C-alpha positions as CSV (number, residue, x, y, z in Angstrom):
1,M,47.1,-78.8,-36.7
2,N,43.6,-78.1,-37.0
3,D,42.3,-77.4,-33.1
4,W,38.7,-77.3,-34.0
5,P,36.4,-80.2,-34.5
6,E,35.9,-81.1,-38.1
7,A,32.2,-80.5,-38.1
8,W,32.7,-76.8,-37.3
9,S,33.0,-74.5,-40.3
10,D,35.5,-71.8,-41.2
11,D,33.0,-69.3,-40.2
12,N,32.7,-70.6,-36.7
13,R,36.5,-71.0,-36.4
14,N,36.9,-67.4,-37.5
15,R,34.3,-66.3,-34.9
16,Y,35.7,-68.2,-32.0
17,G,39.4,-68.8,-31.9
18,R,42.8,-69.0,-33.4
19,G,41.5,-70.0,-36.9
20,S,40.3,-66.7,-37.6
21,A,41.4,-65.5,-41.0
22,S,42.0,-62.1,-39.9
23,A,44.2,-63.2,-36.9
24,Q,43.0,-60.4,-35.1
25,P,41.8,-60.9,-31.4
26,E,38.0,-60.6,-30.4
27,G,37.0,-57.4,-29.0
28,A,36.8,-57.0,-25.1
29,R,33.0,-56.7,-25.2
30,A,32.9,-60.0,-26.6
31,M,35.0,-61.6,-24.1
32,R,32.7,-60.5,-21.2
33,Q,30.8,-63.8,-21.4
34,V,32.9,-66.9,-21.6
35,R,30.9,-70.0,-21.9
36,R,32.1,-73.5,-21.0
37,P,30.7,-76.8,-21.6
38,A,29.0,-78.4,-18.6
39,S,31.4,-81.2,-17.3
40,G,30.6,-84.8,-16.3
41,P,30.5,-85.6,-12.8
42,Y,34.1,-86.6,-12.7
43,G,35.6,-84.0,-14.9
44,G,35.0,-85.7,-18.3
45,P,33.0,-84.8,-21.1
46,G,29.5,-84.0,-20.5
47,P,26.8,-85.4,-22.8
48,S,27.0,-84.5,-26.3
49,A,25.2,-81.5,-27.7
50,P,22.1,-82.3,-29.7
51,P,22.4,-82.3,-33.4
52,H,22.0,-78.9,-35.1
53,G,22.8,-79.8,-38.8
54,G,26.3,-81.0,-37.7
55,R,27.3,-77.7,-36.4
56,V,27.6,-76.3,-32.9
57,P,24.4,-74.6,-31.5
58,Q,23.8,-71.1,-32.3
59,Q,25.6,-69.0,-29.6
60,P,24.1,-65.9,-28.1
61,T,24.7,-62.6,-29.7
62,Y,26.2,-59.6,-27.9
63,V,23.9,-56.9,-29.5
64,D,23.2,-55.6,-25.8
65,G,26.5,-56.4,-24.6
66,Q,24.9,-58.6,-22.0
67,G,24.9,-61.9,-23.8
68,H,21.5,-62.3,-23.9
69,G,19.4,-63.9,-26.6
70,G,19.5,-67.3,-26.1
71,G,21.8,-70.2,-25.0
72,Y,21.9,-73.8,-24.3
73,D,20.8,-75.1,-21.0
74,G,23.8,-77.2,-20.4
75,Y,26.1,-74.3,-20.6
76,D,27.1,-72.5,-17.3
77,S,25.8,-69.1,-17.4
78,D,26.8,-68.1,-13.9
79,Y,29.3,-65.6,-15.2
80,N,26.2,-63.3,-15.7
81,T,25.4,-63.3,-12.1
82,G,28.9,-63.1,-10.5
83,H,28.4,-66.3,-8.7
84,V,30.8,-68.3,-10.7
85,Y,32.5,-70.2,-7.9
86,G,30.3,-72.3,-6.1
87,A,27.2,-70.4,-6.5
88,H,25.1,-73.5,-6.1
89,G,27.3,-75.2,-3.4
90,G,29.7,-74.4,-0.5
91,G,32.6,-73.0,-2.4
92,P,33.9,-69.3,-2.1
93,G,31.0,-67.0,-2.2
94,G,28.4,-69.7,-1.4
95,P,26.4,-70.1,1.7
96,G,29.2,-72.1,3.5
97,D,31.8,-69.4,2.7
98,P,32.2,-67.1,6.0
99,G,33.4,-64.2,3.7
100,G,30.5,-64.4,1.4
101,Y,27.5,-62.0,1.1
102,R,26.2,-60.5,4.4
103,P,22.9,-58.8,4.5
104,R,22.9,-55.1,5.2
105,P,22.4,-54.1,9.0
106,N,19.0,-52.9,9.8
107,W,19.8,-49.6,11.8
108,R,16.2,-48.7,12.2
109,R,15.4,-51.9,14.0
110,R,18.7,-51.6,16.1
111,V,17.9,-48.1,17.1
112,K,14.3,-49.1,17.9
113,W,15.5,-52.1,20.3
114,T,18.2,-49.8,22.0
115,A,15.6,-47.2,22.7
116,I,13.3,-49.8,24.2
117,T,16.1,-51.2,26.3
118,L,17.0,-47.8,27.7
119,V,13.7,-46.9,28.5
120,T,13.1,-50.2,30.2
121,V,16.1,-49.8,32.4
122,L,15.1,-46.3,33.3
123,V,11.7,-47.5,34.3
124,V,13.0,-50.2,36.4
125,T,15.7,-48.1,38.0
126,S,13.0,-45.4,38.7
127,V,10.6,-47.9,40.4
128,G,13.3,-49.4,42.4
129,T,14.7,-46.1,43.5
130,Y,11.0,-45.0,44.5
131,F,10.5,-47.7,46.8
132,W,13.9,-47.8,48.2
133,A,13.5,-44.0,49.0
134,D,10.2,-44.5,50.4
135,S,11.3,-47.2,52.8
136,K,13.9,-44.5,54.2
137,L,11.3,-42.1,55.5
138,H,10.3,-42.2,59.2
139,R,6.7,-41.4,59.3
140,D,6.4,-41.0,63.0
141,V,4.2,-37.8,63.4
142,D,0.5,-38.1,63.5
143,L,-1.1,-34.9,62.9
144,S,-4.6,-36.2,63.5
145,K,-3.9,-36.0,67.3
146,V,-3.7,-32.1,66.8
147,I,-7.1,-30.6,68.2
148,D,-9.1,-27.6,67.3
149,R,-7.4,-27.0,63.9
150,P,-8.0,-24.0,61.7
151,S,-9.5,-24.7,58.3
152,A,-7.1,-25.5,55.4
153,G,-6.6,-22.7,52.9
154,D,-5.2,-22.8,49.4
155,G,-1.6,-24.0,48.5
156,T,0.3,-26.6,50.8
157,N,2.0,-25.5,54.2
158,Y,5.2,-27.3,55.5
159,L,6.6,-26.9,58.7
160,I,10.2,-27.6,58.8
161,V,11.9,-28.2,61.9
162,G,15.6,-28.5,62.8
163,S,15.9,-30.2,66.3
164,D,18.9,-30.6,68.5
165,S,18.1,-34.0,69.0
166,R,21.4,-36.1,70.2
167,A,19.7,-39.4,69.3
168,G,22.3,-41.8,68.0
169,L,25.5,-39.4,68.8
170,S,28.4,-40.7,70.9
171,A,30.1,-38.9,73.4
172,A,32.8,-38.1,71.0
173,Q,30.4,-36.8,68.5
174,K,28.6,-34.8,70.8
175,K,31.9,-33.1,71.8
176,Q,32.8,-32.9,68.1
177,L,29.6,-31.4,67.1
178,H,29.3,-28.9,70.3
179,T,26.0,-30.3,70.9
180,G,26.2,-30.8,74.6
181,S,24.6,-33.4,76.6
182,A,21.1,-31.9,77.3
183,E,18.4,-34.5,77.9
184,G,15.4,-34.2,75.7
185,K,14.9,-32.5,72.4
186,R,14.6,-28.6,71.5
187,T,14.3,-26.8,68.3
188,D,17.1,-24.9,66.9
189,S,15.1,-23.8,63.7
190,M,11.4,-23.7,62.5
191,M,10.4,-22.5,59.3
192,I,7.0,-22.4,57.5
193,L,7.1,-23.0,53.7
194,H,4.0,-22.3,51.8
195,V,3.8,-23.8,48.2
196,G,1.2,-22.2,46.0
197,S,0.2,-21.0,42.5
198,S,1.0,-17.3,43.4
199,G,4.4,-17.9,44.3
200,D,6.2,-19.8,47.2
201,T,7.2,-18.2,50.7
202,L,9.6,-19.2,53.2
203,I,9.0,-17.9,56.7
204,S,11.4,-18.2,59.6
205,L,10.0,-18.5,63.0
206,P,12.3,-17.5,65.8
207,R,12.7,-20.1,68.3
208,D,12.4,-17.2,71.0
209,S,9.1,-16.0,69.9
210,N,6.5,-15.3,72.6
211,V,3.5,-17.7,72.2
212,T,0.5,-18.8,74.1
213,I,0.3,-22.6,74.9
214,P,-3.2,-23.7,74.0
215,S,-5.2,-26.5,75.0
216,Y,-3.9,-29.9,73.6
217,K,-4.0,-33.4,73.7
218,G,-1.0,-35.3,74.9
219,S,0.8,-37.3,72.3
220,A,1.4,-40.1,74.6
221,S,-1.2,-39.9,77.3
222,G,-4.1,-38.9,75.1
223,K,-5.2,-36.7,78.0
224,T,-6.5,-33.1,77.0
225,Y,-4.7,-30.2,78.9
226,P,-6.7,-27.0,79.2
227,N,-5.5,-23.6,78.1
228,T,-4.2,-21.7,81.1
229,G,-2.9,-18.7,79.1
230,R,0.6,-19.6,79.8
231,Q,3.1,-17.6,77.9
232,T,6.5,-19.0,76.8
233,K,9.0,-19.4,74.1
234,L,7.8,-21.2,71.0
235,N,10.6,-23.8,71.2
236,A,9.3,-24.7,74.7
237,A,6.2,-26.2,73.1
238,Y,8.3,-28.6,71.2
239,A,10.3,-29.6,74.4
240,E,7.1,-30.0,76.4
241,D,5.1,-32.6,74.0
242,G,7.0,-32.8,70.7
243,P,5.9,-32.2,67.1
244,T,2.2,-32.3,67.8
245,L,2.1,-29.7,70.5
246,L,4.4,-27.5,68.3
247,V,2.0,-27.8,65.4
248,R,-1.0,-27.1,67.7
249,T,0.7,-23.9,69.2
250,I,1.8,-22.5,65.8
251,E,-1.8,-23.1,64.3
252,Y,-3.3,-21.5,67.5
253,N,-1.2,-18.3,67.5
254,M,-1.1,-17.8,63.7
255,G,-4.4,-19.2,62.4
256,L,-2.7,-20.9,59.7
257,H,-3.2,-24.8,59.1
258,I,-0.2,-26.9,58.7
259,D,-0.5,-29.6,56.1
260,H,2.8,-31.4,56.5
261,Y,5.5,-31.6,59.1
262,V,9.3,-32.2,58.4
263,E,12.2,-32.5,61.0
264,I,15.8,-33.3,61.0
265,G,18.3,-33.6,63.7
266,F,22.0,-32.6,64.0
267,A,23.7,-35.7,63.0
268,G,21.4,-36.2,59.8
269,F,22.0,-32.5,59.0
270,A,26.0,-33.0,59.0
271,K,25.5,-36.2,57.0
272,I,23.8,-34.5,54.1
273,V,26.3,-31.8,53.8
274,D,29.2,-34.4,53.9
275,A,27.4,-36.5,51.4
276,V,27.2,-33.8,48.7
277,G,30.9,-32.9,49.4
278,G,30.6,-30.0,51.4
279,V,28.6,-26.5,50.7
280,T,30.2,-23.5,49.2
281,I,28.9,-20.2,50.9
282,D,29.9,-16.6,51.0
283,I,30.1,-15.3,54.6
284,D,29.9,-11.7,54.9
285,K,31.6,-11.0,58.1
286,G,33.9,-13.4,60.2
287,F,32.6,-14.6,63.7
288,K,33.5,-17.0,66.6
289,D,31.1,-18.7,68.9
290,K,32.3,-20.9,71.7
291,Y,28.8,-22.6,72.3
292,S,28.5,-23.9,68.7
293,G,32.2,-24.2,67.9
294,A,32.1,-21.7,65.1
295,D,35.1,-20.0,63.8
296,F,34.8,-18.5,60.5
297,K,36.7,-15.8,58.5
298,A,34.8,-13.6,55.8
299,G,34.8,-14.7,52.2
300,K,33.8,-17.6,50.2
301,Q,34.5,-21.1,51.7
302,T,33.2,-24.6,51.6
303,L,31.7,-25.9,54.7
304,N,31.9,-29.5,55.8
305,G,29.1,-31.2,58.0
306,D,30.3,-30.2,61.3
307,E,31.3,-26.6,60.1
308,A,28.0,-26.3,58.6
309,L,26.1,-27.2,61.8
310,A,28.0,-24.8,63.7
311,F,27.1,-22.1,61.0
312,V,23.3,-22.4,61.4
313,R,23.4,-22.8,65.2
314,T,25.3,-19.6,66.1
315,R,23.6,-17.1,67.8
316,H,25.4,-15.8,70.8
317,A,28.0,-14.1,68.3
318,F,25.4,-11.8,66.9
319,A,23.7,-8.6,68.5
320,A,20.4,-9.6,66.8
321,S,21.0,-13.2,68.3
322,D,18.1,-15.4,67.0
323,L,17.0,-13.1,64.1
324,Q,20.3,-13.3,62.8
325,R,20.7,-16.9,63.1
326,T,17.3,-17.6,61.1
327,K,18.7,-15.4,58.4
328,N,21.9,-17.5,58.5
329,Q,19.8,-20.7,58.3
330,Q,17.9,-19.5,55.3
331,K,21.1,-18.6,53.5
332,F,22.9,-21.9,54.1
333,L,19.6,-23.9,53.2
334,S,19.7,-21.9,49.8
335,A,23.3,-22.9,49.2
336,L,22.5,-26.4,50.2
337,A,19.7,-26.8,47.7
338,H,21.6,-25.6,44.9
339,Q,24.5,-27.9,45.5
340,V,22.2,-30.9,45.9
341,A,20.5,-29.9,42.7
342,T,23.7,-29.6,40.6
343,P,24.5,-32.0,37.7
344,S,27.6,-33.2,39.3
345,T,25.3,-34.6,42.1
346,V,22.2,-35.4,40.3
347,L,23.7,-37.3,37.4
348,N,26.3,-39.1,39.6
349,P,24.8,-42.1,41.3
350,F,28.0,-42.6,43.6
351,K,26.9,-39.2,45.0
352,L,23.2,-39.0,44.5
353,Y,22.3,-42.0,46.3
354,P,24.5,-41.3,49.3
355,T,22.9,-37.9,49.5
356,L,19.5,-39.3,49.2
357,G,20.2,-42.1,51.6
358,A,21.7,-39.6,54.3
359,G,18.9,-37.1,53.9
360,L,16.0,-39.5,54.0
361,D,17.0,-41.5,56.8
362,S,17.7,-38.5,58.9
363,L,14.1,-37.2,58.3
364,T,11.1,-37.5,60.6
365,V,7.8,-36.8,58.8
366,D,4.0,-36.8,59.2
367,K,2.1,-40.1,58.3
368,D,0.7,-38.6,55.4
369,M,3.9,-37.2,53.7
370,S,4.7,-38.8,50.3
371,L,7.8,-38.7,48.3
372,W,6.0,-36.4,45.8
373,D,5.1,-34.0,48.7
374,L,8.8,-34.2,49.9
375,A,10.0,-33.5,46.3
376,S,7.5,-30.6,46.0
377,M,8.9,-29.0,49.3
378,F,12.6,-29.4,48.3
379,W,12.0,-27.9,44.6
380,A,10.0,-25.0,46.3
381,M,12.7,-24.2,48.8
382,K,15.3,-24.2,46.1
383,G,13.0,-21.8,44.1
384,V,12.7,-19.5,46.9
385,S,16.3,-19.4,47.8
386,G,17.2,-18.8,44.2
387,G,14.9,-15.7,43.9
388,D,11.9,-17.2,42.6
389,G,9.6,-16.6,45.8
390,T,9.7,-14.7,49.2
391,S,12.0,-15.4,52.0
392,M,11.4,-13.6,55.2
393,N,11.4,-13.7,58.9
394,M,8.2,-13.6,60.9
395,P,7.3,-9.9,61.6
396,I,8.5,-8.8,65.0
397,S,7.1,-5.7,66.8
398,G,9.3,-5.9,69.9
399,S,10.3,-8.1,72.9
400,T,9.3,-8.9,76.4
401,G,11.6,-10.6,79.0
402,G,14.0,-12.0,76.1
403,N,10.9,-13.1,74.0
404,L,10.1,-11.8,70.9
405,L,6.8,-10.3,70.2
406,W,5.0,-10.8,66.8
407,D,3.4,-7.9,65.0
408,K,-0.3,-9.0,65.4
409,A,-1.5,-6.9,62.4
410,K,1.2,-8.0,59.9
411,V,0.7,-11.6,60.8
412,K,-3.0,-11.5,60.2
413,T,-2.4,-10.0,56.9
414,L,0.2,-12.5,56.1
415,V,-2.0,-15.4,57.0
416,N,-4.7,-14.0,55.1
417,E,-2.5,-13.7,51.8
418,L,-1.2,-17.2,52.4
419,N,-4.6,-18.8,53.0
420,N,-5.9,-17.1,49.9
421,D,-2.8,-18.3,48.0
422,Q,-1.9,-14.7,47.1
423,K,1.4,-12.9,46.6
424,V,2.8,-12.0,49.7
425,T,3.2,-8.3,50.4
426,V,4.1,-8.3,54.1
427,S,7.7,-7.8,55.1
428,S,9.6,-8.7,58.1
429,E,11.0,-5.1,58.5
């Protein structure tokens, strides 16, 4: 039976199907493009092809292997594009097919928006942390009440005070920390930190230093008290009228302008140490002190808050008394600063925020102290304790009645170097 329409010639039969005289299949290249007649709406035959002299329309040649070179509009040519099935509708591969073509992800755009999001979160967190930290500071000291002040020099001078304030401690805590129950407040440690372009300097002032109490204005009464030439220990000035008289006394006896005041009490100091998980320190020689509760063996060890407080308060166990205590205080502050600045603290919000909270909430500062000033002080102290600056005691020339006498000539040179922001050449030896 002849399967081809009568109007088709043998030539066409030979080209397109089983009627080929050679009975050889058409090559693979010719089979790449299969054309089918367009169907009618319901699967029936489509419209008849226009007459071409009784023959089928001329088919495209395969000279270039692509099937280009003409064709009839009614024939489906979607084989050329790979969208044979439902390319113009909702079939497979079409717009409605969930497994169809997806646009390539724009990684540059994703990276850009990820970066913007991270920066935004960082800015918002930083601003929030700043205002939270700023609200923690107790700006209770008014240095404007200090009278007859020396001129300010170059650089910035911080007076850092560790007081024996028992405010907020219960009877059990006083017993635990060996603080006693004395009324009022005294200073257990005093340091001047000079921050300047020629190097930072940390100077410990022994609390037993012999000083003259100058004329001053009472912090509460506003009354001016004259200078009577009274000689006493430096910590007595603090006990008599608090921070403003202490600043006034130091400025009068040294001739050095104090720019900022920072104070921390017993409880606050212990909380900071506990917040960072303790501080590791190497103790050269073991010692005991029933007054402070200290009981330490020689060697490297990690001190908790209570033990740290005992370590920095001990003086009765040493022949050098207050001078050895100031050295221990500087040594411990060095270890504490390095512990706070470690990545395990700074990069861990569960440790950083408790540490900041304990530290800032425990500080009493002057009214002009900003967080920037406080940060500058901390990093300078860390640098000094790490060997990037000078750490020393106030030069001492002798003692009288248990009070330590400053070496006036060395102190004058020291103050002149600090005021001119020069590298300190004076030693405490």
